[in-house]
C-alpha positions as CSV (number, residue, x, y, z in Angstrom):
1,M,8.3,3.8,18.6
2,I,5.1,3.3,20.5
3,I,3.2,-0.1,20.3
4,K,-0.5,0.6,19.6
5,K,-1.9,-2.9,19.1
6,V,-0.9,-6.6,19.3
7,K,-2.8,-9.4,17.8
8,A,-1.9,-13.2,17.9
9,K,-3.4,-16.1,15.9
10,K,-2.7,-19.7,15.0
11,I,-1.2,-20.8,11.7
12,R,0.4,-24.0,10.5
13,N,4.1,-24.6,10.0
14,S,5.7,-26.6,7.2
15,R,5.0,-29.9,9.0
16,G,1.3,-29.0,9.4
17,E,1.7,-28.3,13.1
18,E,0.0,-25.4,14.9
19,T,2.2,-22.4,15.7
20,I,1.8,-18.8,16.5
21,K,1.8,-15.7,14.3
22,I,1.8,-12.2,15.8
23,Q,1.0,-8.8,14.3
24,V,2.1,-5.6,15.9
25,K,0.9,-2.1,15.0
26,S,2.9,0.9,16.1
27,D,3.1,4.6,15.4
28,K,6.0,3.9,13.1
29,G,4.5,1.0,11.1
30,K,3.5,-2.6,11.2
31,G,5.3,-5.9,12.0
32,E,4.3,-9.5,11.5
33,A,6.2,-12.6,12.5
34,S,5.8,-16.3,13.3
35,A,7.9,-18.9,15.1
36,P,9.1,-22.4,13.9
37,S,9.4,-25.7,15.8
38,G,12.0,-28.4,15.6
39,A,11.5,-32.1,15.2
40,S,14.9,-33.0,16.7
41,K,15.2,-31.2,20.0
42,G,17.8,-31.1,22.7
43,K,16.7,-31.9,26.2
44,Y,17.9,-28.5,27.5
45,E,16.3,-26.2,25.0
46,A,13.4,-24.0,26.0
47,K,9.9,-25.3,25.4
48,D,8.0,-24.0,22.4
49,Y,4.9,-23.5,24.5
50,V,4.7,-23.7,28.3
51,L,1.0,-22.7,28.2
52,K,-1.3,-24.2,25.6
53,I,-1.2,-22.3,22.3
54,D,-4.7,-21.0,22.7
55,E,-3.9,-19.7,26.2
56,C,-0.8,-17.9,24.8
57,I,-2.9,-16.3,22.1
58,K,-5.5,-15.2,24.6
59,F,-2.8,-13.7,26.9
60,I,-1.2,-11.7,24.1
61,N,-4.5,-10.5,22.7
62,D,-5.7,-9.4,26.1
63,C,-2.4,-8.0,27.4
64,K,-2.9,-4.2,28.0
65,E,0.7,-3.8,29.3
66,L,2.1,-4.2,25.7
67,E,0.0,-1.3,24.4
68,G,1.8,2.0,24.8
69,L,5.2,0.4,25.3
70,E,8.1,2.4,23.9
71,I,10.6,0.4,21.9
72,N,13.5,2.3,20.2
73,N,16.3,-0.3,19.8
74,F,17.1,-4.0,20.1
75,D,17.9,-3.8,23.9
76,D,14.5,-2.4,24.5
77,L,13.2,-5.9,23.9
78,K,13.9,-6.4,27.7
79,K,10.6,-4.5,28.2
80,I,8.7,-7.1,26.2
81,E,10.4,-9.9,28.0
82,S,9.6,-8.5,31.4
83,I,5.9,-8.6,30.5
84,V,5.6,-12.0,28.8
85,N,8.0,-13.7,31.2
86,K,5.5,-13.0,34.0
87,T,3.3,-15.7,32.5
88,N,6.1,-17.7,30.9
89,L,4.3,-18.3,27.7
90,G,7.1,-20.3,26.2
91,A,9.8,-19.7,23.5
92,N,7.7,-19.4,20.4
93,P,5.2,-16.7,21.5
94,T,8.1,-14.7,23.0
95,I,10.3,-15.0,19.9
96,A,7.4,-14.3,17.5
97,L,6.4,-11.2,19.5
98,E,10.0,-9.9,19.6
99,Y,10.5,-10.5,15.8
100,A,7.3,-8.6,15.0
101,V,8.2,-5.7,17.3
102,L,11.7,-5.4,15.7
103,K,10.1,-5.3,12.2
104,C,8.1,-2.2,13.3
105,L,11.4,-0.4,13.7
106,G,12.4,-1.1,10.1
107,S,14.9,-3.6,8.7
108,V,15.8,-5.9,11.5
109,W,19.5,-6.2,10.5
110,K,19.9,-2.4,10.5
111,T,18.3,-2.2,14.0
112,I,21.0,-4.6,15.2
113,D,24.0,-3.1,13.3
114,K,23.3,-0.7,10.4
115,D,27.0,-0.7,9.5
116,T,27.5,-4.4,9.0
117,R,28.9,-5.6,5.7
118,Q,29.3,-9.3,6.3
119,I,27.1,-11.7,4.3
120,S,26.6,-15.2,5.6
121,K,27.3,-18.3,3.5
122,P,24.4,-20.8,2.9
123,L,24.7,-24.3,4.5
124,G,22.3,-26.4,2.6
125,N,20.6,-29.7,3.5
126,V,20.7,-31.9,0.4
127,I,20.1,-35.4,1.7
128,G,18.6,-36.4,5.0
129,G,17.1,-38.9,7.4
130,G,16.8,-39.3,11.1
131,K,13.8,-37.6,12.7
132,H,13.2,-35.5,9.6
133,I,11.4,-38.4,7.8
134,K,8.9,-40.9,9.1
135,N,9.8,-43.8,6.8
136,E,11.7,-46.5,8.7
137,N,14.1,-47.3,5.8
138,H,16.0,-44.1,6.2
139,C,19.6,-43.1,7.1
140,E,20.4,-42.7,10.8
141,F,22.1,-39.4,10.2
142,Q,19.7,-36.4,10.0
143,E,21.3,-34.2,7.4
144,F,24.0,-34.3,4.7
145,L,25.0,-30.7,4.0
146,L,26.9,-28.6,1.5
147,L,28.7,-25.4,2.1
148,P,29.9,-23.3,-0.9
149,F,33.2,-21.5,-0.8
150,N,34.8,-18.9,-3.2
151,S,31.5,-17.7,-4.6
152,K,31.3,-14.0,-5.7
153,N,28.0,-13.4,-3.9
154,F,25.3,-15.2,-1.9
155,S,23.1,-15.8,-5.0
156,E,26.0,-17.7,-6.7
157,A,26.5,-19.8,-3.6
158,M,22.8,-20.5,-3.3
159,N,22.6,-21.6,-6.9
160,A,25.5,-24.0,-6.5
161,N,23.6,-25.7,-3.6
162,K,20.5,-25.8,-5.7
163,L,22.3,-27.4,-8.6
164,A,23.7,-30.0,-6.3
165,H,20.2,-30.7,-5.0
166,E,18.9,-31.2,-8.6
167,L,21.8,-33.5,-9.5
168,V,21.2,-35.7,-6.5
169,K,17.6,-36.2,-7.6
170,K,18.8,-37.1,-11.1
171,K,21.3,-39.6,-9.8
172,L,18.8,-41.2,-7.4
173,K,16.3,-41.7,-10.3
174,K,19.1,-43.2,-12.4
175,M,19.8,-45.6,-9.5
176,K,16.1,-46.5,-9.6
177,L,15.7,-45.5,-6.0
178,K,12.4,-44.2,-4.5
179,V,12.7,-40.4,-4.4
180,E,11.3,-39.1,-1.1
181,M,11.8,-35.9,0.8
182,T,12.4,-35.0,4.4
183,D,10.6,-32.3,6.4
184,E,13.3,-29.9,5.2
185,G,13.1,-30.5,1.5
186,A,16.2,-32.8,1.4
187,W,16.2,-36.1,-0.5
188,A,15.8,-39.2,1.6
189,P,17.1,-42.3,-0.2
190,N,17.3,-45.7,1.3
191,L,21.1,-45.8,1.3
192,K,23.8,-46.4,3.8
193,I,25.8,-43.5,5.2
194,E,28.9,-44.3,3.2
195,E,26.8,-44.7,0.0
196,I,25.3,-41.2,0.5
197,L,28.7,-39.7,1.1
198,D,30.1,-41.4,-2.1
199,L,27.1,-40.0,-4.0
200,L,27.7,-36.5,-2.6
201,K,31.4,-36.7,-3.6
202,E,30.3,-37.3,-7.2
203,V,27.8,-34.5,-7.1
204,V,30.3,-32.0,-5.5
205,S,32.8,-32.8,-8.2
206,E,30.3,-32.2,-11.0
207,V,29.0,-28.9,-9.5
208,Q,32.6,-27.7,-9.1
209,D,33.4,-28.5,-12.7
210,E,30.3,-26.6,-13.9
211,T,30.3,-23.6,-11.6
212,K,33.9,-23.4,-10.4
213,I,32.5,-23.1,-6.9
214,E,34.1,-25.3,-4.2
215,L,31.6,-27.2,-2.1
216,K,32.5,-28.7,1.3
217,I,30.5,-31.6,2.7
218,G,29.1,-31.7,6.2
219,I,26.9,-33.9,8.3
220,D,24.3,-33.2,11.1
221,V,24.5,-36.6,12.9
222,A,21.8,-35.7,15.5
223,A,23.2,-38.6,17.5
224,N,20.6,-38.2,20.3
225,S,18.0,-39.7,17.9
226,F,19.7,-43.1,17.8
227,F,21.4,-43.4,21.1
228,D,19.6,-45.9,23.4
229,G,21.3,-44.8,26.7
230,K,24.4,-47.0,26.2
231,N,25.0,-47.4,22.5
232,Y,24.4,-45.8,19.1
233,I,22.1,-48.1,17.2
234,Y,22.6,-48.3,13.5
235,R,20.9,-50.6,11.0
236,D,24.0,-52.7,10.6
237,K,25.9,-52.1,13.9
238,K,25.8,-51.0,17.5
239,L,28.6,-48.7,18.7
240,N,29.5,-47.7,22.3
241,P,30.5,-44.0,22.8
242,E,34.2,-44.8,22.3
243,K,33.5,-46.7,19.0
244,Q,31.2,-43.8,17.9
245,V,34.1,-41.4,18.2
246,E,36.3,-43.7,16.1
247,Y,33.6,-44.1,13.5
248,I,33.0,-40.4,13.2
249,S,36.8,-39.9,13.0
250,E,37.0,-42.3,10.1
251,L,34.2,-40.5,8.2
252,I,35.9,-37.1,8.7
253,E,39.2,-38.4,7.4
254,K,37.9,-40.5,4.5
255,Y,35.5,-37.9,3.1
256,K,37.4,-34.8,4.2
257,L,34.3,-33.5,6.0
258,H,34.4,-29.8,6.7
259,Y,31.5,-29.8,9.2
260,I,30.1,-32.2,11.8
261,E,27.2,-31.4,14.0
262,D,26.1,-33.3,17.1
263,P,28.3,-36.4,16.4
264,L,27.6,-37.6,19.9
265,M,24.7,-37.4,22.4
266,E,24.0,-34.2,24.2
267,E,25.8,-35.1,27.5
268,D,29.0,-36.3,26.0
269,F,31.2,-33.2,26.3
270,K,34.3,-35.4,26.6
271,G,33.6,-37.3,23.4
272,F,33.1,-34.0,21.5
273,A,36.4,-32.8,23.0
274,K,38.2,-35.8,21.6
275,L,37.0,-35.0,18.1
276,N,37.7,-31.3,18.6
277,N,41.2,-32.0,19.8
278,K,41.9,-34.2,16.8
279,F,40.1,-32.4,14.0
280,G,39.4,-28.9,15.3
281,T,41.8,-27.2,12.9
282,K,40.3,-28.7,9.8
283,C,36.7,-29.5,10.6
284,M,33.9,-27.6,12.4
285,I,33.0,-29.6,15.5
286,T,29.6,-28.2,16.0
287,G,27.2,-28.2,19.0
288,D,23.5,-28.0,18.7
289,D,21.7,-30.4,21.1
290,L,24.9,-30.1,23.1
291,T,24.6,-26.3,23.6
292,V,21.0,-25.4,22.6
293,T,21.8,-21.6,22.4
294,N,22.0,-21.7,26.2
295,M,24.7,-19.8,28.2
296,E,25.2,-22.5,30.8
297,R,25.6,-25.2,28.2
298,L,27.9,-23.0,26.1
299,K,30.2,-22.5,29.2
300,L,30.3,-26.2,29.8
301,A,31.3,-26.8,26.2
302,L,34.0,-24.1,26.5
303,K,35.3,-25.5,29.8
304,N,35.6,-29.0,28.2
305,K,37.0,-27.6,24.9
306,S,34.2,-29.6,23.2
307,I,33.5,-27.5,20.1
308,N,35.0,-25.0,17.8
309,S,31.6,-24.0,16.4
310,M,28.0,-23.7,17.5
311,I,24.4,-23.5,16.2
312,I,22.3,-20.5,17.1
313,K,18.5,-21.0,17.2
314,P,16.6,-18.1,18.9
315,N,13.6,-20.3,19.8
316,Q,15.9,-22.8,21.5
317,N,16.6,-20.0,23.9
318,G,13.3,-18.3,24.1
319,S,14.7,-14.7,24.4
320,L,16.4,-12.5,21.8
321,I,18.2,-10.6,24.6
322,S,19.7,-13.9,26.0
323,T,20.4,-15.1,22.4
324,K,22.5,-12.0,21.9
325,E,24.4,-12.7,25.1
326,V,25.1,-16.2,23.9
327,I,26.4,-14.9,20.5
328,E,28.6,-12.4,22.3
329,E,30.1,-15.1,24.6
330,A,30.7,-17.4,21.7
331,N,32.4,-14.7,19.6
332,K,34.6,-13.7,22.6
333,N,35.8,-17.3,22.7
334,K,36.3,-17.4,18.9
335,L,33.7,-20.0,18.1
336,Y,32.4,-20.2,14.5
337,L,28.7,-19.5,14.5
338,I,25.8,-20.9,12.4
339,I,22.3,-19.5,12.6
340,S,19.7,-22.2,11.8
341,H,16.1,-22.7,10.8
342,R,14.0,-25.5,12.3
343,S,12.4,-28.5,10.5
344,G,8.9,-27.1,11.1
345,E,9.3,-23.7,9.5
346,T,7.2,-20.8,8.5
347,N,7.6,-18.0,5.8
348,D,9.2,-15.7,8.4
349,A,12.7,-14.6,7.3
350,T,13.8,-12.9,10.5
351,I,16.7,-15.3,11.0
352,S,18.2,-13.9,7.7
353,H,18.3,-10.5,9.3
354,L,19.8,-11.8,12.5
355,A,22.5,-13.6,10.5
356,I,23.5,-10.3,8.9
357,G,23.0,-8.0,11.9
358,F,25.0,-10.3,14.2
359,K,27.7,-11.0,11.6
360,I,27.0,-14.8,11.8
361,P,29.2,-16.4,9.1
362,I,26.8,-19.2,8.1
363,I,23.0,-19.5,7.7
364,K,21.6,-23.0,7.7
365,C,18.1,-22.9,6.2
366,G,17.8,-25.7,3.6
367,I,17.9,-25.6,-0.1
368,F,14.4,-26.5,-1.4
369,G,10.9,-25.5,-0.3
370,E,9.0,-22.2,0.1
371,E,9.8,-21.8,3.8
372,R,13.5,-22.3,3.2
373,E,13.9,-20.3,0.0
374,V,12.2,-17.2,1.5
375,K,15.1,-17.0,3.9
376,L,17.7,-17.4,1.2
377,K,16.0,-14.7,-1.0
378,E,15.9,-12.4,2.0
379,I,19.7,-12.6,2.3
380,I,20.1,-11.7,-1.4
381,K,17.8,-8.7,-0.8
382,I,19.9,-7.5,2.2
383,E,23.1,-8.1,0.2
384,N,21.8,-5.9,-2.6
385,Q,20.8,-3.2,-0.1
386,I,24.3,-3.2,1.4
387,K,25.9,-2.9,-2.0
388,Y,23.5,-0.1,-3.0
389,N,24.2,1.8,0.2
390,N,27.9,1.6,-0.5
């Protein structure tokens, strides 16, 4: 495939922030892609934009080195990176450009692995707080999540999460609570952590009775967002790192949590290791801000035995080639992987293709909202293609 023309422009993401959209024309076809941005970011993740967004757009639109470039497979993206890294545009322009180029080659998942048959499970954000909502009367934890098991297909799992989302709304209205939403389309009630988990237990039970699909509860604590440098500051308590480990342990045990993400701040590899040592066989102790899809951070986590699972976000890394290397290293060390959206999303569904192509077991992309649902529907489309080809 030969790149003929590249054009970049500004669009708005789901939070109304400026981001970049890139269109690529080639002799094989066209590709169009955009990049998201996170609200809760780890200190070590790549910057969305190193240059100003207008400067990035100008560079891409004026870049003659991209025209005439031959790209025939995933690894050929190194050619793209050798050009854009000269200016170091930032993670979002690079990722959007690579996504668009891959789309010119056809179905992205087939370009990565045309023989894959693994379909990811949807990890859905049903209740939230933290940095995903501006209202001060919110829960400290960022996301309360549901993971369906024993579904026959992705559509069935997705619908179980959707039913849970609807039931939460009904119960909040019955409780006469103000019904607000986070950036990711999750409900944001003014309830304490334990009250939310009690509510979710009820909802899970009702969904299971109706659908026969087992739902597991998880939490993205996003502990960085309420750590003041010494303590974790809650509305009703202040916990030092040791007490935070104890508190998270209590929640895992009491509510039989299947998934816990960033339960401690991003430097506390030892604290993560305590939780992993105690609960690693029955709960996914997951790094996000801790590992930021970064090889050096991943190796530190492995050295300290801090995690048994890890979030993958391509624009945390800023390079699809490097993201692939991180995935391979994590797989080599038998970590469970989750590919994730960002809170400021677009209608681009490339991560759905990456989930299938790289055989990532879980895709975390919300439950409700246009930018979330487009990714879920893309998984269903791919699943049907795989079945048809069989």
